[in-house]
N, C-alpha and C positions, 0 to 999 in steps of 0.2 A: 218247353214252350210250344213245340209243335203239337204235343198231345192236347194242349188247351185249345188251340185253333181247330184241331181235328174234332174235338168234342163239340165245340160251339158250332162248327159248320155242320156236323152231323145232326145236331139238335134242330137245325133249320132245314133238314133234308126234305121236308114236305114241300119246300119252295123250289121253283125251277132254278137251275144253276145261274142263269143270268141275273135273277133277282138277288140271290145270295151274294154274288160278286158285287152287285151294286150296293147292297147293304154294307158289305165290308168296306167298300170305298167311302161310303157315307160315314161309317164309324171312324175310319182313319182320319177323315177330314175333320170331324168333330173333335177328336182327341188332339189333332195337330193344331187346330185353331185355338182350342182352349189353352194348350201349352204356350202358344205364341202370345195369346192375350195375357197370360200370367207372367211371362218372362220379359216382355217388351215394355218399355216405359211409354205407355200410351199418352200420358199428359205431355211429356216432352215431345213426342212425335207430333201431336196436335199443334203444339206451339211452333215447332219447326215448319210444319206445313203452312201455318198462317204467316209466318215470317217470309216463307218462300213466295206465297201468293202476293204479298205486299212488295217484295223485291221484284217480282216479274212485272207487276203493274208499273212500277217505276221504270223498269227496263223497256217495256213496250211503249211507254209514254215519252221516253227519252228523245230529246231533239237537240242535245248539246254536242260537245266535243267527243271525239273517239276515245280520248283518255278517260273521260267520265263514264262512257259506255263500258269500257273495259273494267273499270272499278265495279260497276253494277253487275257485270257478267261474273266477275270474281266472287262477289258476295253471293250470288245465286249458286255458283258452283260450290262454295264453302258450305252453304246450307244443305245442298244435295249430299255432299260427302258426310256431313254431320248426321244426316238422316240415315245414310248407309251404315255408319258406325253404330248407330243405335239399334239397328235391326239385324245386323249380320249374325251375331251369336244366337239371338232368339230364333231366327229363321233356321239356322243350322240345327239347333236342338229340336225345333218343332217338326223337322222332317223325320225324326226317328220313329214316331208311330207309323208313318206312312211306309217307311222301309220295312219295319218289323212286320206289319200286317201283310204287306205285299209278299214278303218273303215267306211268311208263315201260312198264307192262304192260297196264293195263286198256284202253288204246286199241286193242289188237289184237283185242278181243272185241266182238262185236255182241250177245251175249246180254244180255237185259234184267236177268238176275239176277247178272251178273258181279260187281257191287259187293257184293251180299249174300254171295256165296260167298267173295270175297276177305276182307271184313271179318269174316265169321263164322269163317273159318279163322284169321285173325289173332287174334281174341279168344280162341278156344279154345286155340290154341297159346301165347299169352301167359300165360293163366292156368295152363296146365300147366307151363310153364317157371318161372313165379313160385313155384309150389308145390314143384316138384322141387328148385330151387336155394335155396329159402327166401329169396327176395328181398324186402326191406322196401320 
């Protein structure tokens, strides 16, 4: 696997190191977000988010007893935990490309800022992909 990364990085040798590192971060973000999109139940997550918005509207508008408020808080908490249950495994599995590429590529660079460039590109690309494809 290390040879594959070495070959691919060498093929981009005409680019400055910081650009190559940024590209690797972008590639790992794309793979990670694609994997998350395929593994996570997007329709179920959208439904849970809508239910939680409605639950919070009711909680914010609540003017009744404390007992009723606690019931609304419990409902909101259950919805949050249900969402966490839905995403936990897909998130853990979608981290694998990030770890593999970071481990396979960052060893080629001696720049002190290599990790910052990689993870900065990873973060920005992940957010852009999440917004573009409306991933929950």
